[in-house]
Backbone as numpy.savetxt, mean C-alpha at the origin, in Angstrom:
# Nx Ny Nz CAx CAy CAz Cx Cy Cz
6.58 -22.45 -13.28 5.89 -21.19 -13.15 5.91 -20.48 -14.50
4.78 -19.96 -14.90 4.73 -19.21 -16.14 4.83 -17.74 -15.83
5.29 -17.00 -16.78 5.43 -15.56 -16.58 4.80 -14.81 -17.73
4.66 -13.56 -17.56 4.11 -12.70 -18.59 4.52 -11.29 -18.30
4.24 -10.44 -19.25 4.57 -9.03 -19.10 3.27 -8.27 -19.00
3.17 -7.44 -17.98 2.02 -6.56 -17.81 2.46 -5.17 -18.21
1.73 -4.57 -19.12 2.03 -3.20 -19.54 1.10 -2.26 -18.77
1.59 -1.64 -17.68 0.72 -0.79 -16.88 0.36 0.52 -17.57
0.94 0.81 -18.72 0.60 2.04 -19.43 -0.52 1.81 -20.43
-0.89 0.55 -20.67 -1.95 0.21 -21.62 -3.28 0.74 -21.09
-4.04 1.36 -21.93 -5.35 1.85 -21.54 -6.35 0.71 -21.62
-7.11 0.54 -20.58 -8.05 -0.56 -20.47 -9.48 -0.04 -20.62
-10.37 -0.91 -21.04 -11.77 -0.53 -21.13 -12.56 -1.07 -19.93
-11.87 -1.62 -18.93 -12.53 -2.15 -17.74 -13.10 -0.99 -16.92
-14.29 -1.17 -16.41 -14.91 -0.13 -15.58 -14.46 -0.28 -14.13
-14.37 0.83 -13.44 -13.96 0.80 -12.03 -14.98 0.00 -11.22
-14.49 -0.81 -10.27 -15.36 -1.66 -9.48 -15.35 -1.34 -8.00
-14.48 -0.44 -7.54 -14.35 -0.11 -6.12 -14.14 -1.38 -5.30
-12.93 -1.74 -5.14 -12.57 -2.99 -4.49 -12.36 -2.87 -2.98
-12.66 -1.74 -2.38 -12.37 -1.56 -0.96 -13.05 -2.60 -0.07
-12.24 -3.12 0.87 -12.77 -4.00 1.92 -13.48 -3.13 2.95
-14.35 -3.71 3.76 -14.99 -2.94 4.84 -13.93 -2.38 5.79
-14.12 -1.15 6.21 -13.17 -0.45 7.08 -13.56 -0.54 8.54
-12.56 -0.67 9.42 -12.86 -0.61 10.86 -13.09 0.84 11.28
-13.76 1.02 12.41 -14.01 2.37 12.93 -12.80 2.93 13.65
-11.92 2.04 14.12 -10.75 2.46 14.89 -9.61 1.48 14.60
-8.39 1.97 14.78 -7.21 1.10 14.65 -6.79 0.51 15.99
-7.45 0.92 17.06 -7.08 0.47 18.41 -7.08 -1.05 18.50
-5.94 -1.59 18.89 -5.80 -3.02 19.09 -5.65 -3.86 17.84
-5.75 -3.25 16.65 -5.68 -4.02 15.41 -4.25 -4.43 15.07
-4.13 -5.59 14.45 -2.84 -6.08 13.95 -2.57 -5.41 12.61
-1.45 -4.71 12.53 -1.13 -3.92 11.34 -0.01 -4.58 10.56
-0.32 -5.05 9.36 0.70 -5.61 8.49 1.52 -4.49 7.87
2.82 -4.67 7.82 3.72 -3.72 7.17 4.41 -4.48 6.04
3.86 -4.38 4.84 4.36 -5.13 3.69 5.34 -4.28 2.90
6.62 -4.60 3.04 7.64 -3.84 2.33 8.18 -4.66 1.18
8.76 -3.94 0.22 9.17 -4.56 -1.03 10.68 -4.78 -1.16
11.44 -4.56 -0.12 12.87 -4.78 -0.19 13.67 -3.62 -0.76
12.99 -2.58 -1.20 13.69 -1.42 -1.74 14.31 -0.64 -0.57
15.36 0.09 -0.89 16.07 0.84 0.15 15.14 1.81 0.87
15.16 1.75 2.20 14.40 2.59 3.13 12.92 2.23 3.23
12.43 1.28 2.46 11.01 0.91 2.54 10.67 0.38 3.93
11.45 -0.55 4.43 11.18 -1.12 5.76 11.28 -0.05 6.84
12.27 0.82 6.73 12.45 1.86 7.74 11.27 2.82 7.78
10.77 3.20 6.61 9.61 4.10 6.57 8.38 3.40 7.14
8.15 2.16 6.74 6.98 1.44 7.25 7.07 1.21 8.75
8.25 0.87 9.24 8.43 0.71 10.69 8.11 2.01 11.43
8.60 3.12 10.89 8.35 4.42 11.51 6.87 4.78 11.45
6.20 4.51 10.32 4.76 4.74 10.22 4.03 3.89 11.25
4.45 2.64 11.40 3.85 1.75 12.39 3.98 2.28 13.81
5.16 2.82 14.14 5.35 3.40 15.49 4.41 4.58 15.71
4.28 5.43 14.69 3.39 6.60 14.82 1.93 6.14 14.95
1.53 5.15 14.17 0.16 4.63 14.28 -0.10 4.07 15.67
0.89 3.37 16.22 0.74 2.81 17.58 0.61 3.93 18.62
1.44 4.96 18.48 1.39 6.08 19.43 0.08 6.85 19.35
-0.37 7.14 18.14 -1.54 7.99 17.95 -2.87 7.25 17.97
-2.85 5.96 17.58 -4.11 5.24 17.41 -4.21 3.97 18.25
-3.17 3.67 19.04 -3.23 2.51 19.92 -3.35 1.17 19.21
-2.71 1.04 18.08 -2.78 -0.21 17.33 -2.23 -1.36 18.15
-2.57 -2.55 17.72 -2.01 -3.76 18.30 -0.64 -4.01 17.70
-0.23 -5.27 17.63 1.11 -5.59 17.14 1.30 -5.27 15.66
2.53 -4.90 15.33 2.93 -4.72 13.94 3.35 -6.09 13.41
2.98 -6.37 12.16 3.31 -7.66 11.54 4.12 -7.36 10.28
5.45 -7.27 10.42 6.28 -6.97 9.24 6.35 -8.16 8.30
6.21 -7.88 7.01 6.31 -8.90 5.97 7.15 -8.34 4.83
7.86 -9.22 4.14 8.70 -8.83 3.01 8.20 -9.50 1.76
7.97 -8.70 0.74 7.67 -9.22 -0.60 9.01 -9.30 -1.32
9.47 -10.49 -1.60 10.82 -10.70 -2.11 11.01 -10.23 -3.55
9.98 -10.27 -4.36 10.10 -9.82 -5.75 9.18 -8.61 -5.94
9.78 -7.42 -5.84 8.99 -6.20 -5.77 8.15 -5.91 -7.00
8.50 -6.45 -8.15 7.76 -6.13 -9.38 6.76 -7.21 -9.77
6.67 -8.26 -8.99 5.79 -9.38 -9.32 4.52 -9.32 -8.45
3.46 -10.00 -8.90 2.25 -10.06 -8.08 2.54 -10.71 -6.73
1.76 -10.35 -5.75 1.88 -10.90 -4.41 1.62 -12.40 -4.46
2.57 -13.22 -3.99 2.34 -14.68 -4.01 1.12 -15.04 -3.16
0.36 -16.01 -3.61 -0.86 -16.42 -2.90 -0.59 -16.81 -1.45
0.58 -17.44 -1.19 0.91 -17.83 0.18 1.02 -16.60 1.07
1.61 -15.53 0.53 1.76 -14.30 1.30 0.41 -13.61 1.48
-0.44 -13.67 0.47 -1.80 -13.13 0.62 -2.50 -13.84 1.78
-2.41 -15.17 1.80 -3.06 -15.95 2.87 -2.49 -15.59 4.24
-1.16 -15.44 4.34 -0.55 -15.04 5.62 -1.09 -13.70 6.08
-1.14 -12.74 5.17 -1.62 -11.40 5.52 -3.09 -11.43 5.94
-3.89 -12.19 5.24 -5.31 -12.31 5.59 -5.47 -12.92 6.98
-4.67 -13.94 7.31 -4.78 -14.62 8.59 -4.18 -13.83 9.75
-3.09 -13.10 9.49 -2.32 -12.48 10.57 -2.57 -10.99 10.77
-3.27 -10.34 9.84 -3.41 -8.88 9.90 -4.87 -8.45 9.78
-5.18 -7.35 10.46 -6.50 -6.74 10.33 -6.51 -5.67 9.25
-5.37 -5.00 9.08 -5.16 -3.99 8.05 -3.71 -4.11 7.60
-3.40 -3.59 6.40 -2.04 -3.69 5.88 -1.62 -2.35 5.27
-0.37 -1.96 5.55 0.25 -0.80 4.91 1.29 -1.37 3.94
1.21 -0.94 2.68 2.08 -1.46 1.62 2.98 -0.34 1.12
4.28 -0.64 0.99 5.15 0.38 0.41 6.60 -0.01 0.49
7.39 0.77 0.02 7.09 2.06 -0.57 7.39 1.94 -2.06
6.41 2.26 -2.89 6.62 2.26 -4.34 7.50 3.43 -4.72
8.77 3.15 -4.99 9.76 4.19 -5.28 10.36 4.02 -6.67
9.74 3.16 -7.49 10.12 3.02 -8.90 8.85 2.63 -9.65
8.92 2.62 -10.96 7.72 2.35 -11.75 7.13 0.98 -11.52
7.97 -0.05 -11.59 7.44 -1.41 -11.45 6.99 -1.72 -10.03
7.72 -1.24 -9.02 7.30 -1.54 -7.64 6.07 -0.72 -7.26
5.90 0.48 -7.81 4.70 1.26 -7.54 3.47 0.59 -8.13
3.58 0.17 -9.39 2.47 -0.51 -10.04 2.12 -1.79 -9.29
3.13 -2.54 -8.91 2.92 -3.79 -8.20 2.29 -3.55 -6.83
2.71 -2.51 -6.13 2.14 -2.19 -4.82 0.64 -1.89 -4.93
0.26 -1.17 -5.96 -1.16 -0.87 -6.17 -1.93 -2.16 -6.46
-1.37 -3.01 -7.32 -2.01 -4.30 -7.62 -2.16 -5.13 -6.34
-1.13 -5.12 -5.49 -1.18 -5.86 -4.23 -2.24 -5.30 -3.30
-2.35 -3.98 -3.24 -3.38 -3.36 -2.40 -4.77 -3.76 -2.85
-5.00 -3.73 -4.14 -6.30 -4.13 -4.68 -6.56 -5.60 -4.37
-5.55 -6.43 -4.51 -5.70 -7.87 -4.22 -6.08 -8.10 -2.76
-5.42 -7.41 -1.85 -5.74 -7.57 -0.43 -7.14 -7.05 -0.11
-7.51 -5.93 -0.71 -8.86 -5.40 -0.52 -9.90 -6.44 -0.97
-9.66 -7.06 -2.10 -10.59 -8.07 -2.61 -10.64 -9.29 -1.68
-9.56 -9.53 -0.94 -9.53 -10.63 0.02 -10.13 -10.22 1.36
-10.57 -8.96 1.48 -11.24 -8.49 2.69 -10.36 -7.78 3.69
-9.12 -7.43 3.31 -8.21 -6.75 4.22 -8.00 -5.30 3.75
-8.39 -4.31 4.56 -8.14 -2.92 4.18 -6.64 -2.67 4.01
-6.29 -1.95 2.95 -4.88 -1.68 2.67 -4.66 -0.21 2.36
-3.51 0.28 2.79 -3.06 1.64 2.44 -1.76 1.47 1.67
-1.75 1.90 0.43 -0.58 1.75 -0.44 0.13 3.09 -0.54
1.45 3.10 -0.31 2.25 4.32 -0.38 3.19 4.21 -1.58
3.10 5.19 -2.49 3.97 5.28 -3.67 4.55 6.69 -3.73
5.67 6.84 -4.43 6.22 8.18 -4.59 5.56 8.89 -5.76
5.52 10.21 -5.67 4.80 11.02 -6.66 5.37 10.92 -8.06
6.62 10.54 -8.22 7.22 10.41 -9.55 6.56 9.29 -10.35
5.90 8.36 -9.65 5.31 7.22 -10.33 3.79 7.17 -10.19
3.19 8.34 -10.05 1.74 8.42 -9.96 1.07 7.86 -11.20
1.57 8.20 -12.39 0.95 7.73 -13.63 1.00 6.21 -13.74
2.13 5.62 -13.37 2.27 4.16 -13.41 1.32 3.51 -12.41
1.21 4.10 -11.24 0.32 3.56 -10.21 -1.13 3.63 -10.66
-1.53 4.76 -11.24 -2.90 4.92 -11.72 -3.19 3.94 -12.87
-2.21 3.76 -13.74 -2.40 2.83 -14.86 -2.64 1.41 -14.35
-1.91 1.00 -13.31 -2.13 -0.34 -12.76 -3.50 -0.45 -12.12
-3.92 0.58 -11.40 -5.26 0.55 -10.79 -6.31 0.37 -11.88
-6.16 1.09 -12.97 -7.09 0.97 -14.08 -7.03 -0.43 -14.68
-5.84 -0.94 -14.87 -5.66 -2.28 -15.43 -6.32 -3.34 -14.54
-6.29 -3.12 -13.23 -6.89 -4.05 -12.28 -8.39 -3.83 -12.09
-8.96 -2.88 -12.82 -10.40 -2.67 -12.77 -10.89 -1.71 -11.71
-9.98 -0.94 -11.11 -10.39 0.02 -10.08 -9.61 1.32 -10.30
-9.97 2.02 -11.35 -9.21 3.21 -11.76 -9.17 4.31 -10.72
-10.05 4.27 -9.75 -10.06 5.29 -8.69 -9.49 4.77 -7.37
-8.78 3.65 -7.42 -8.21 3.10 -6.19 -7.32 4.16 -5.54
-7.61 4.53 -4.30 -6.90 5.64 -3.65 -5.60 5.23 -2.96
-4.50 5.39 -3.64 -3.20 5.16 -3.03 -2.68 6.49 -2.49
-1.66 6.42 -1.66 -1.11 7.60 -1.00 0.20 7.96 -1.69
0.34 9.23 -2.03 1.58 9.69 -2.66 2.47 10.40 -1.65
3.76 10.14 -1.77 4.76 10.83 -0.97 5.84 11.32 -1.92
6.61 12.30 -1.48 7.65 12.89 -2.31 8.71 11.86 -2.69
9.12 11.92 -3.96 10.18 11.06 -4.49 11.51 11.77 -4.34
12.58 11.05 -4.06 12.72 9.63 -3.76 12.71 9.38 -2.26
12.63 8.10 -1.89 12.75 7.73 -0.48 14.05 6.97 -0.22
14.64 6.45 -1.25 15.84 5.61 -1.08 17.01 6.35 -0.45
17.09 7.65 -0.64 18.25 8.40 -0.14 17.97 9.18 1.15
16.84 8.92 1.81 16.50 9.67 3.01 17.37 9.26 4.20
17.73 10.24 5.00 18.45 9.98 6.25 17.45 9.50 7.30
17.96 9.02 8.43 17.10 8.56 9.51 16.13 9.67 9.95
16.64 10.88 10.08 15.80 12.00 10.52 14.69 12.29 9.50
15.03 12.24 8.22 14.03 12.49 7.17 13.00 11.36 7.11
13.45 10.14 7.39 12.51 9.01 7.43 11.48 9.23 8.53
11.94 9.65 9.70 11.02 9.91 10.82 10.06 11.04 10.47
10.56 12.11 9.84 9.69 13.21 9.41 8.64 12.72 8.42
9.10 11.95 7.45 8.20 11.44 6.41 7.13 10.54 7.02
7.52 9.70 7.96 6.56 8.81 8.62 5.50 9.62 9.36
5.92 10.69 10.03 4.96 11.55 10.71 3.96 12.17 9.75
4.43 12.53 8.56 3.56 13.10 7.54 2.60 12.04 6.97
3.09 10.82 6.83 2.30 9.77 6.19 1.30 9.09 7.13
1.60 9.02 8.40 0.81 8.20 9.33 -0.67 8.56 9.34
-1.01 9.82 9.39 -2.44 10.19 9.44 -3.13 9.89 8.11
-2.42 10.05 7.01 -3.00 9.71 5.70 -3.23 8.21 5.60
-2.30 7.43 6.15 -2.45 5.97 6.18 -3.66 5.61 7.05
-3.75 6.19 8.23 -4.89 5.91 9.12 -6.20 6.27 8.44
-6.25 7.41 7.80 -7.47 7.82 7.10 -7.85 6.82 6.02
-6.87 6.35 5.29 -7.15 5.39 4.22 -7.64 4.06 4.78
-7.09 3.64 5.91 -7.49 2.37 6.51 -8.85 2.44 7.17
-9.23 3.61 7.66 -10.46 3.75 8.42 -11.65 4.27 7.63
-11.42 5.04 6.62 -12.52 5.75 5.96 -12.66 5.31 4.52
-13.86 4.93 4.16 -14.14 4.61 2.77 -14.35 5.93 2.04
-13.47 6.20 1.09 -13.56 7.45 0.34 -14.64 7.34 -0.73
-15.29 8.47 -1.02 -16.29 8.46 -2.09 -15.63 8.11 -3.43
-16.39 7.47 -4.30 -15.86 7.06 -5.60 -15.38 8.24 -6.42
-15.90 9.43 -6.15 -15.50 10.60 -6.92 -14.15 11.17 -6.49
-13.66 10.75 -5.31 -12.39 11.27 -4.81 -11.23 10.48 -5.39
-10.21 11.17 -5.80 -9.03 10.54 -6.41 -7.85 10.75 -5.47
-6.91 9.78 -5.43 -5.73 9.85 -4.54 -4.99 11.15 -4.65
């Protein structure tokens, strides 16, 4: 395997391409992928968001997946699994610079594969997330920001945060935002 270094702060001359996959009209009955990065509390937040989506939108089964290397691109095998097993995917939680940038890259990759994705990053890494979107050719890719940090949240705060995030996640999965709107 070859490796390389991606500098997400590098300014690119690539034009935005709007990589959004077609959106469903409803989440009812859909299989929802929960792609977590192994960071502390990421799985707990995504699980809680999944429960809220099921309660409010009648989603189908949750499909939890783990990305083992949070700062690396999504392995092709995992992309294929997500495409085959999920109708939509929630990615998160980007709680550091490299995992936030990688989460945005993963969201764009899934969108290009035809799977609507909602990417959740913390506000401390908004610049890194935006830089990766630009680097990937979609400078206006709409990710969702939540308050930093998430690693130290208690169970009660995780549930509160999930309640706050769930409707924003649903909106991102269901509605194609205008190109002029920024996350």
